[in-house]
C-alpha positions in Angstrom: 53.1 124.6 157.9 49.6 126.3 158.2 48.3 125.5 161.7 50.8 124.8 165.1 49.2 121.2 165.3 50.4 120.5 162.3 53.7 122.2 163.2 54.2 119.4 166.5 53.1 116.2 164.1 56.1 117.2 160.9 58.6 118.3 164.8 57.4 114.5 165.7 58.1 112.9 162.7 61.4 114.3 162.1 62.5 112.9 165.8 61.0 109.4 165.1 62.7 109.7 161.3 65.9 110.8 162.7 66.1 107.9 165.6 65.1 105.0 162.2 67.1 105.8 160.5 70.5 107.8 162.7 72.0 111.8 162.9 74.7 110.9 160.7 74.4 113.0 157.2 74.0 110.1 155.2 70.7 109.7 157.0 69.4 112.8 155.6 68.0 111.5 152.3 65.6 108.9 153.4 64.4 111.5 156.1 63.5 113.9 153.0 61.8 111.3 151.5 59.3 110.5 154.0 59.2 114.2 155.1 57.7 115.3 151.5 55.8 111.2 151.5 53.6 112.2 154.2 53.6 116.0 153.7 54.0 116.5 150.1 56.5 119.3 150.6 59.7 119.8 152.5 58.8 123.2 154.2 61.6 125.6 155.5 60.7 124.7 159.0 61.2 120.3 158.2 64.9 121.4 156.4 65.3 123.7 160.2 64.5 120.7 162.3 66.4 117.9 159.4 69.3 120.4 160.4 69.6 121.0 164.2 68.5 117.0 164.7 71.6 116.0 161.8 74.0 118.5 162.9 74.3 120.3 159.6 73.6 123.8 158.4 70.4 124.4 157.4 72.0 125.4 154.0 73.3 122.1 153.0 69.9 120.3 153.7 68.2 123.5 151.0 71.2 122.4 148.7 70.3 118.6 148.9 66.0 119.1 149.0 65.8 121.7 146.1 68.7 119.5 143.7 66.4 116.9 144.0 63.0 118.1 141.4 60.9 115.6 143.3 61.2 117.6 146.3 58.9 120.6 146.8 59.6 123.6 149.3 56.3 124.6 148.1 52.9 123.8 148.4 52.0 121.3 144.9 49.1 120.0 143.6 48.0 116.3 145.5 48.7 114.7 141.5 51.5 116.2 139.9 52.0 115.0 136.5 55.7 115.9 135.2 56.2 115.9 131.7 60.3 115.1 130.3 61.2 118.3 128.5 64.1 116.8 126.0 64.0 116.9 122.6 63.7 113.3 122.7 59.9 113.8 124.0 59.3 117.3 121.3 59.8 115.1 118.3 56.9 112.1 120.0 54.9 114.5 120.5 55.6 116.8 123.8 54.0 119.3 122.6 49.9 118.4 122.1 50.6 116.8 125.4 51.4 120.2 126.8 48.5 121.3 125.2 46.1 118.7 126.3 47.4 119.1 129.8 47.6 123.2 130.1 43.9 122.9 128.4 42.6 120.3 130.2 43.1 122.2 134.1 43.7 125.5 132.7 47.0 126.1 134.0 50.0 126.5 132.4 53.5 124.0 133.3 54.9 125.1 136.9 51.5 126.0 138.0 48.7 124.5 140.6 45.4 124.1 140.2 43.0 126.6 142.5 41.5 123.6 144.4 45.7 122.0 145.3 44.4 118.7 143.2 46.9 118.9 140.1 50.4 120.7 139.3 52.2 120.4 135.9 55.4 120.8 136.1 58.3 119.6 133.5 61.2 117.2 134.4 64.5 116.2 133.0 65.5 113.6 131.4 63.2 110.1 132.7 65.9 107.5 130.6 63.1 106.2 128.0 64.1 108.5 125.2 63.0 105.4 122.7 59.5 105.5 124.2 58.7 109.1 124.4 57.0 111.3 125.3 57.2 110.3 128.8 55.5 111.4 131.9 54.6 110.7 135.3 51.6 111.0 137.7 53.3 111.3 141.0 55.5 108.7 140.9 54.2 106.3 138.6 55.8 106.6 134.8 53.6 106.6 131.7 55.8 106.2 128.2 55.1 106.5 124.9 52.0 109.1 126.0 48.8 109.8 123.3 46.6 112.6 124.0 43.9 109.9 123.2 45.7 107.6 126.3 45.5 111.1 128.5 42.0 110.5 129.5 42.3 107.1 130.6 45.6 107.8 132.5 44.3 110.3 134.2 41.0 108.5 135.7 43.9 105.8 137.1 
């Protein structure tokens, strides 16, 4: 975490979410979700605090947090574009989108813009193989994406 005040706020939030959901291992995903939604990442400190409250080893929290590609252990952009990387999307024009996105933001997939506004990532199958290429902008899905539609999507 960047500063002591943010760390203290995070600790208070985790304590509140543990009280809300429970001190059982079954509350782990709900707590991770809340931390990620508010702080845009689940830091190593957050994982340790969650583990302490739930009485589990930090490696268990780390394992769950890193298993799901939508939880970030490191800071990412405010807007994360996740592009499906399956062969179905490849066959429907994904390469054109990769080029357009990398060119537009001046970064490659797996990177974040210097201003911290945008991150480009690949993701596993999103389940829209018949409507590819598909992508998420944060949690909003888009299907049958073309380079022509990209400006309108990003303007949202």
